[in-house]
C-alpha positions in Angstrom: -24.2 51.1 -24.8 -20.4 51.0 -25.0 -18.8 49.7 -28.1 -16.1 48.1 -25.9 -18.2 45.6 -24.1 -17.1 42.8 -26.4 -13.5 43.5 -27.6 -13.6 40.5 -30.0 -16.9 41.6 -31.6 -15.2 43.3 -34.6 -12.6 40.6 -35.3 -13.0 37.8 -37.8 -13.5 34.3 -36.5 -9.9 33.3 -37.4 -8.6 36.5 -35.7 -10.6 35.8 -32.6 -9.3 32.2 -32.4 -5.7 33.4 -32.9 -6.1 36.1 -30.2 -7.6 33.5 -27.7 -4.8 31.1 -28.5 -2.1 33.7 -28.1 -3.6 34.9 -24.8 -3.7 31.3 -23.5 -0.1 30.7 -24.6 1.0 34.0 -22.9 -0.9 33.0 -19.8 0.8 29.6 -19.7 4.2 31.2 -20.1 3.6 33.5 -17.2 2.5 30.6 -15.0 5.5 28.5 -16.0 7.8 31.4 -15.3 6.4 31.9 -11.8 6.6 28.1 -11.2 10.4 28.2 -11.9 10.8 30.3 -8.8 9.7 27.3 -6.7 12.0 24.5 -5.9 11.2 21.1 -4.4 12.1 22.2 -0.9 9.3 24.8 -1.1 6.9 22.0 -2.0 8.2 19.7 0.7 8.0 22.4 3.3 4.6 23.8 2.2 2.3 24.8 5.1 -1.2 24.8 3.7 -3.3 27.8 4.4 -6.7 27.1 6.0 -9.4 26.1 3.5 -6.9 26.3 0.6 -8.8 23.5 -1.1 -12.2 25.0 -0.6 -14.5 24.6 -3.6 -12.4 21.8 -5.1 -13.5 18.2 -5.8 -10.7 15.7 -5.6 -10.7 12.0 -6.4 -8.3 9.8 -4.4 -7.7 6.2 -5.5 -6.6 3.7 -2.9 -8.4 5.9 -0.4 -9.2 3.0 2.0 -5.9 2.9 3.9 -2.3 4.1 4.0 -1.3 7.3 2.3 -4.5 7.4 0.3 -6.6 7.4 3.4 -4.5 10.2 5.1 -4.5 12.2 1.8 -8.3 12.0 1.6 -8.7 13.1 5.2 -6.2 15.9 4.7 -7.9 17.2 1.6 -11.2 17.2 3.4 -9.7 19.1 6.3 -8.6 21.8 3.9 -12.1 22.2 2.4 -12.2 19.8 -0.5 -15.1 17.5 -1.4 -13.3 14.1 -1.6 -14.3 11.2 -3.8 -13.1 8.0 -2.2 -12.2 5.3 -4.8 -11.1 1.8 -3.6 -11.9 -1.8 -3.9 -13.0 -2.5 -0.3 -16.3 -0.8 0.6 -15.9 -1.3 4.3 -12.6 0.7 4.3 -14.1 3.5 2.3 -17.1 3.6 4.7 -14.6 4.1 7.6 -12.9 7.0 5.9 -16.3 8.4 5.0 -17.3 8.4 8.6 -14.0 9.9 9.7 -14.5 12.9 7.3 -18.0 13.4 8.6 -16.9 13.2 12.2 -14.8 16.3 11.9 -17.3 18.2 9.9 -15.8 17.9 6.4 -17.8 18.3 3.3 -19.8 15.1 2.5 -17.6 12.8 0.6 -18.7 10.1 -1.9 -17.7 6.5 -2.0 -16.8 4.9 -5.4 -16.1 1.2 -4.9 -14.0 0.0 -7.9 -11.5 -2.8 -8.3 -8.9 -1.3 -10.7 -7.5 -4.7 -11.6 -10.7 -5.8 -13.2 -12.3 -2.5 -14.1 -13.0 -2.0 -17.8 -12.6 1.3 -19.7 -16.4 1.4 -20.2 -16.9 1.2 -16.4 -14.5 4.1 -15.9 -16.4 6.1 -18.5 -19.6 5.3 -16.5 -17.8 6.6 -13.4 -16.9 9.8 -15.2 -20.6 10.2 -16.2 -21.7 9.6 -12.6 -19.3 12.2 -11.3 -20.5 14.7 -13.8 -24.2 14.0 -13.1 -24.0 13.8 -9.3 -21.1 16.1 -8.4 -20.8 18.3 -11.4 -17.1 18.9 -11.3 -13.7 17.4 -10.8 -10.6 19.5 -10.0 -8.0 16.9 -9.2 -7.0 13.2 -9.0 -4.5 11.6 -6.7 -3.5 8.3 -8.2 -2.5 6.5 -5.1 -3.7 2.9 -5.5 -0.8 0.5 -6.1 0.4 -3.1 -5.7 4.0 -4.1 -4.8 4.1 -7.6 -6.2 7.0 -10.0 -5.4 10.6 -8.8 -5.1 12.3 -11.3 -7.4 14.6 -11.5 -10.5 12.8 -10.7 -13.7 13.8 -14.1 -15.2 11.7 -15.7 -12.4 8.8 -13.3 -12.3 5.4 -14.9 -12.8 3.9 -13.4 -15.9 0.4 -13.4 -14.6 1.5 -11.5 -11.5 3.5 -9.1 -13.8 0.3 -8.3 -15.7 -1.6 -7.8 -12.5 0.9 -5.3 -11.1 1.2 -3.4 -14.4 -2.6 -3.2 -14.7 -3.2 -1.8 -11.2 -0.1 0.5 -11.1 0.0 1.7 -14.7 -2.7 0.6 -17.2 -5.7 1.3 -15.0 -4.1 4.7 -14.0 -3.9 5.6 -17.7 -7.4 4.4 -18.4 -9.0 6.3 -15.5 -7.0 9.5 -16.3 -8.2 9.4 -19.9 -11.8 8.7 -18.9 -11.8 11.7 -16.5 -9.9 14.2 -18.7 -13.0 15.9 -20.1 -14.1 16.7 -16.5 -10.7 17.9 -15.6 -10.4 20.1 -18.6 -13.6 21.9 -17.5 -11.9 22.7 -14.2 -10.2 26.1 -13.9 -6.9 24.4 -13.1 -7.1 20.7 -13.1 -4.3 18.8 -11.3 -3.4 15.1 -11.8 -0.9 13.7 -9.4 0.6 10.2 -10.0 2.4 8.2 -7.3 5.9 7.1 -8.2 8.8 5.7 -6.3 12.6 6.0 -6.1 12.8 2.7 -8.0 10.7 4.3 -10.8 13.2 7.1 -11.2 16.2 4.8 -10.7 15.3 1.2 -11.4 16.7 -1.3 -9.0 17.4 -5.0 -9.3 14.7 -7.4 -8.0 11.9 -4.7 -7.9 10.5 -6.1 -11.1 7.1 -5.1 -12.3 6.7 -2.5 -9.5 9.8 -0.6 -10.7 8.8 -0.9 -14.4 5.2 0.3 -13.6 6.5 3.4 -11.8 8.9 4.1 -14.7 5.9 4.0 -17.0 3.9 6.3 -14.8 6.7 8.9 -14.8 6.8 8.6 -18.6 3.1 9.0 -18.9 3.1 12.1 -16.8 5.9 13.6 -19.0 4.0 12.8 -22.2 0.7 14.2 -20.9 2.5 17.4 -19.8 4.1 17.8 -23.3 0.7 17.2 -25.0 -1.4 19.6 -22.9 0.8 22.4 -21.6 0.2 24.8 -24.4 -3.5 24.1 -24.9 -5.0 23.5 -21.5 -4.6 24.6 -17.8 -4.1 21.0 -16.8 -1.0 20.1 -14.8 0.5 16.6 -14.4 3.0 15.8 -11.8 4.4 12.7 -9.9 5.0 12.5 -6.2 7.5 10.1 -4.6 6.6 9.8 -0.9 9.8 8.0 0.0 10.1 5.6 2.9 6.8 6.0 4.8 5.1 3.9 7.6 2.7 1.9 5.5 1.7 -1.7 5.0 3.4 -1.8 1.6 6.6 -0.5 3.0 6.5 -3.2 5.7 6.1 -5.9 3.1 9.0 -4.5 1.0 11.3 -4.1 4.0 10.2 -6.6 6.7 13.3 -6.1 8.8 13.0 -2.3 9.0 11.9 -0.6 12.2 8.7 1.2 11.2 9.2 3.8 14.0 12.2 5.1 12.1 10.0 6.2 9.2 7.8 9.2 8.7 4.1 8.7 8.9 1.8 9.6 6.0 0.6 12.6 8.1 4.2 13.9 8.2 4.4 14.3 4.4 1.0 15.7 3.5 2.3 19.3 2.8 3.5 18.2 -0.7 0.2 16.4 -1.4 -1.8 19.5 -0.5 0.5 21.8 -2.5 0.1 19.9 -5.7 -3.7 20.0 -5.4 -3.9 23.7 -4.4 -3.7 26.7 -6.6 -0.3 27.4 -5.2 1.0 24.8 -7.7 -0.6 26.4 -10.8 2.1 26.3 -13.4 4.0 23.4 -11.8 4.1 20.8 -14.5 5.9 17.6 -15.4 7.8 17.3 -12.0 8.7 14.3 -10.0 8.7 15.6 -6.5 10.6 13.6 -3.9 9.2 14.2 -0.5 12.1 12.5 1.3 15.2 13.0 -0.8 18.3 11.1 0.2 21.3 13.2 1.1 
């Protein structure tokens, strides 16, 4: 038997730990170096290879309609097992049937109202995924609430709390509850949904803008805290003006036919879940940057 089968066998426990840590740090540096060669145009223009998400399990919040629904369908078309989380079971059932109709891998429905969900319920959800699915490779945090467009001095405080809970606090709670599963993945990816008013706050956008600012900050802090010790990657995606119900409520006088559809912007969503984005961390990717 060769003496070289276990190269760590003759090292002390501390030396082994140091070697492993140094190897991981070196590996992370290599990934980050390769990621710097990419720019956001590459992400926006990404053309996903067939089955590039094969073998991955991805949870999508707000999966019942809008961008969440299209992202869930798209991930399934590229080979992922999709976990559909939303508050309306009938909408999730429709997306479930759509995935099955084109031969996608059997999805799972996870009805949950993020506004009222407790942290204990989210931990139970994590245990359910671990027991029934066995893995989690990514989360797309897409669920959101616009709230009223009004001056902060007139903003209803209960509505403020509701928007912040759905857009930020529940997003944090769910991420934290699912982190143990994501750490077990070879390269876990967490994608938060932001907005142009999150990066550049705008008058009258109130709790929505503040919640998206908080999401971007959360992604940055998670990145700083995990980038040297795990393979996790945290990024934000700003879809830009897209033909959705939320956009119609925010801009009722806008011609929806002037906007891109959710299907038009899916390249970036697939990129951040695929192994092509390994090493891309702490970014806020604008899918429709303004000139």
